[in-house]
C-alpha positions in Angstrom: 86.2 96.3 105.6 89.1 97.5 103.5 88.4 101.2 104.4 88.2 100.4 108.1 91.6 98.6 108.1 93.3 101.5 106.2 91.7 104.1 108.5 92.8 102.2 111.6 96.4 101.9 110.4 96.7 105.5 109.4 95.0 106.8 112.6 97.3 104.8 114.8 100.4 106.4 113.1 99.2 110.0 112.8 99.4 111.0 116.5 103.1 110.0 116.5 104.1 112.6 113.9 106.6 115.2 115.2 104.3 118.1 114.3 101.9 117.3 117.3 102.4 118.2 120.9 100.3 116.1 123.2 99.8 116.4 127.0 99.5 112.7 127.5 98.5 109.3 126.2 94.8 110.1 126.5 95.1 113.0 124.1 96.8 110.8 121.6 94.1 108.1 121.8 91.4 110.7 121.4 93.2 112.2 118.4 93.6 108.7 116.9 89.8 108.2 117.2 89.1 111.5 115.5 91.6 110.8 112.8 90.0 107.3 112.3 86.6 108.8 111.6 87.9 111.6 109.4 90.0 109.2 107.3 87.1 106.7 107.1 84.7 109.4 105.9 87.2 110.6 103.2 87.8 107.0 102.0 84.1 106.2 101.8 83.3 109.5 100.1 86.0 109.1 97.4 85.4 105.4 96.8 82.9 105.7 94.0 80.0 103.4 93.0 80.7 99.7 93.5 78.2 98.8 90.7 79.7 101.3 88.2 81.8 98.7 86.4 78.9 96.2 86.2 76.4 98.6 84.8 78.9 100.0 82.3 79.5 96.5 80.9 75.8 95.4 80.9 74.7 98.5 78.9 76.8 97.5 75.9 
């Protein structure tokens, strides 16, 4: 859920950067959707194993 919120917040802001040149609001919405999925995939891929800390402490 945390990754979805971060992705949504970032993808809403990215189309408003001055480096983009959009033809209309539809293009901005489509770009925000694409940014959302890219950011979500990157966050999920770099998150790491959630059970990593638990297994490290239980081995000792």
